N, C-alpha and C positions, 0 to 999 in steps of 0.2 A: 497357391494356384495363380499361374501367370494369366493376366488379362491385358489385352490391348484393345482400346475402344476408340475408333476413329469417329470424327465428327467434322462438320463444316462444309460438306458437299452440297451440291444444289445445281440449279439451272442458271447459267450465265451466258451473256451474249459474247460473240467473238470479240476479242480485244479486252475483255473484262478481267477481273481478278477474283480469286478466292483464297482463303487461308484454311488449310486443313489442320486439324489437331489430332494427336494420338495420345491418349492418357494411358499410362502404364501402371501396373501394380503386380505384386506377387514376386518381384525380383528386385535386385539392387540396380536400379535404373542407371545410376551414374557409372556403372562398370561395363555397360554394354553399348556397342555400336547400335544405332537405330537406322532402319532402312525403310524407304517408301518404294512400293511397287504399284503397278497398275495393270489392269486387264480390260481391254476393249472387247466388245462382242465379236466372237469368232476368231479371236487372236490369243496367242500365248501371253502368259503373264510377263510383264516387262519391268526390269529394274529402272527406277526413276532417279533416286538420290540416296546417298548415305552420309551419315555423320558419325565420326569415330570418337573414341575416347582413348587417352586423354587428349586434350587440345582441340577437339571439335573440328577436325579436318573434314571438309565436305568434298564430295565428288558427285557428278551428275551424268546422266545419260545424254548422249548427243542431241536427242530430240527436244530436251528441255533446257539445255545449258544456256545461260544468259536470261532465262525467263522465270525459272523456279529457284527458290531459295529454301534450303533445309536449315532448321535451327533446333536447338533443344534448351529446355529449362530444367536443370537437374533439381531445382528446389520444388518444382511442380510435377516432376516425373512425366514430363510431356515433351513430345517432339512435334514440330510444326512443319508445314510445307506451304510456303507462300507462292502462289501461282499467279503470274502476271502475263499479260498479252496472250490470253488463252485463245486456242485455235480449236476448230471442230475436231481435229484429230487427237485432242487431249481428252475427249470424251471417253470415260472408262470408270470402272470401279477402282478406287485407290485403297491400297492395303498397307498397313503398318506391319513391320516384321522385326522381331528381336528375340534373342535367346531361344531360337528354334520354334518360336510361336508366331502365329498370324492373328491379326484382328479380323473382324467380319467385313470390313470395308465400308467405304462411303462413296456414293454415286456422284460423279461429276459429269454434267451434261453441258456442252458448249454448243449453243444453237441460237440462231436469230428467230 
């Protein structure tokens, strides 16, 4: 059974940082690209970042490019999203996606 469990969300002030984690199980993690999405209130789900296999090539949505970094640790079956210089418009539920499955999400709120 595939499981994706996000963690690391919370409340942070504008300009701050957070690191999200997504722990994966139930599939061969190292064989799948991992993707982060987000969904803000009243908006459609938005692609944030992807990391491929092999080689770990990363790509980012325009709204987060230069501020967010996606990475993976295949020894821990975990993908990360380092978020810096956070803005109020980054407020959303962040979801991990892989192998046709979604996690339940973690809430990120950027507010002073």
